[in-house]
C-alpha positions as CSV (number, residue, x, y, z in Angstrom):
1,M,34.6,67.7,-17.1
2,Q,34.5,64.7,-15.0
3,L,36.7,64.8,-11.9
4,L,39.0,61.8,-13.5
5,D,39.0,64.0,-16.3
6,R,40.1,67.3,-14.5
7,L,43.2,64.8,-12.2
8,Q,44.6,63.8,-15.0
9,E,44.8,67.1,-16.8
10,Y,46.5,68.2,-13.5
11,L,48.8,65.6,-13.5
12,A,49.9,66.3,-17.0
13,A,50.1,69.9,-16.1
14,R,52.0,69.5,-12.7
15,E,56.1,70.8,-13.6
16,R,55.1,71.3,-17.1
17,L,57.8,74.8,-17.1
18,A,60.0,73.1,-15.3
19,T,62.4,72.9,-18.5
20,D,62.6,75.3,-21.2
21,R,61.8,74.0,-24.5
22,S,65.5,72.6,-25.3
23,G,64.9,70.2,-21.8
24,K,67.2,72.7,-20.2
25,P,65.9,73.3,-16.6
26,A,64.3,76.6,-16.1
27,D,66.5,79.2,-14.8
28,V,65.4,82.2,-12.7
29,E,65.2,84.2,-15.8
30,L,62.1,82.1,-16.8
31,E,60.8,81.6,-13.9
32,A,60.6,85.2,-12.7
33,A,59.4,86.0,-16.3
34,T,55.9,83.8,-16.0
35,A,55.9,84.6,-12.4
36,I,55.8,88.6,-13.3
37,L,53.0,87.9,-16.0
38,L,50.8,86.1,-13.1
39,L,51.9,88.9,-10.5
40,E,50.5,91.6,-13.6
41,A,47.2,89.4,-13.8
42,A,46.8,89.4,-10.3
43,Y,47.4,93.1,-9.7
44,G,45.5,93.9,-12.8
45,D,42.0,95.0,-11.2
46,S,41.2,96.9,-8.0
47,D,42.1,94.3,-5.2
48,Y,44.5,91.8,-4.5
49,E,42.3,89.1,-3.1
50,W,43.6,86.2,-1.0
51,S,42.4,83.6,-3.4
52,E,44.7,85.8,-6.5
53,H,47.5,85.2,-5.0
54,R,46.7,81.6,-3.4
55,A,45.9,80.8,-7.0
56,L,49.4,82.2,-8.0
57,L,51.2,80.4,-5.2
58,K,50.3,76.9,-6.0
59,G,50.9,77.3,-9.9
60,L,54.3,78.5,-9.8
61,E,54.7,75.8,-7.4
62,H,53.5,73.0,-9.5
63,A,54.4,74.2,-12.8
64,F,58.2,74.7,-11.8
65,G,57.9,71.7,-9.4
66,L,59.3,74.6,-6.4
67,D,58.3,74.2,-2.7
68,H,56.5,76.9,-0.8
69,D,59.8,78.7,0.0
70,E,61.2,78.6,-3.1
71,T,58.2,80.3,-4.4
72,L,58.2,82.6,-1.9
73,N,61.3,83.5,-2.8
74,L,60.8,84.0,-6.3
75,L,57.5,86.2,-6.3
76,D,59.8,88.5,-3.9
77,R,62.4,88.7,-7.1
78,A,59.5,89.2,-9.6
79,E,58.3,91.6,-7.5
80,E,61.1,93.9,-7.4
81,I,61.3,94.3,-11.0
82,R,58.1,93.9,-12.8
83,P,57.0,97.0,-14.7
84,P,57.5,99.2,-14.8
85,I,61.4,98.4,-14.1
86,V,61.6,95.8,-16.8
87,K,59.0,96.1,-20.0
88,L,56.1,93.8,-20.2
89,Q,57.3,93.5,-23.7
90,D,60.9,91.9,-22.7
91,V,59.3,89.7,-19.6
92,T,56.9,88.0,-22.9
93,D,59.3,87.7,-25.0
94,V,61.8,85.5,-22.3
95,I,58.5,83.4,-22.3
96,L,58.0,83.5,-26.5
97,D,62.0,82.6,-26.8
98,R,62.3,79.8,-24.1
99,F,59.0,78.1,-24.2
100,D,57.2,75.5,-26.6
101,V,54.0,76.0,-27.7
102,A,52.0,73.9,-25.0
103,Q,54.8,75.6,-21.9
104,R,53.2,79.3,-23.5
105,E,49.9,77.6,-23.4
106,E,50.4,76.5,-20.2
107,V,51.8,80.1,-19.2
108,V,48.0,81.7,-20.5
109,A,46.1,79.3,-18.5
110,L,47.9,80.0,-15.5
111,I,47.1,83.6,-16.2
112,W,43.5,82.8,-16.5
113,K,44.0,80.6,-13.3
114,V,44.7,83.6,-11.5
115,I,42.0,86.2,-13.4
116,D,39.6,83.9,-12.7
117,A,40.2,83.2,-9.4
118,D,38.2,85.9,-7.6
119,D,35.6,84.9,-10.2
120,V,35.2,88.4,-12.2
121,V,36.8,88.5,-15.0
122,E,37.1,92.5,-15.6
123,E,38.1,94.1,-18.9
124,W,41.2,95.0,-18.2
125,E,41.9,91.4,-17.5
126,Q,40.5,90.0,-20.5
127,A,42.2,92.5,-22.5
128,F,45.9,91.8,-20.5
129,V,45.4,88.3,-21.4
130,D,44.5,88.4,-25.0
131,H,47.6,90.9,-25.2
132,V,49.8,88.5,-23.2
133,A,48.8,85.0,-25.4
134,K,49.6,87.4,-28.4
135,A,52.7,88.4,-27.5
136,V,53.8,85.2,-26.8
137,G,52.7,83.7,-30.3
138,L,49.6,81.7,-29.5
139,S,46.8,81.7,-32.3
140,D,43.2,82.6,-31.3
141,A,42.8,78.5,-31.0
142,Q,45.5,78.0,-28.9
143,A,44.3,80.9,-26.3
144,K,41.0,79.7,-26.2
145,A,42.2,76.5,-24.9
146,A,44.2,78.1,-22.9
147,R,41.6,80.1,-21.0
148,E,39.5,76.7,-21.1
149,R,42.1,75.1,-19.4
150,G,42.4,77.6,-16.9
151,T,38.8,78.6,-15.9
152,G,37.4,75.2,-16.1
153,D,34.9,76.8,-18.8
């Protein structure tokens, strides 16, 4: 992929999750549901790497249009309620109900960015993102497109 293509893709993805499918601003529940999925992906392997944390922060900042402090605040809230406090199905149900298909693909692409940030995709991580993609109603083709956007492959 050429640099210009990547820049256009990056700009098109900015603030894609800032509104829900109806056009209303994303509320804390929707932001937290997305953050929880990214945290689960980051904590899925044996080490929580700096590169994963950075991908998670930047992904949330760009997708929701948040500043750094807002993003850290969101992550603190998400940390407090991530599984087992809430069920993963409850989180994916929020994403499925409140985002349209393109936005759900963007969430899965963000998960891939976090997973791929350490350049190692473990079996558990692959299974996790496959599960999330199905739970949020993506077809195999949509899940594959999200992976390609998230990993650059």
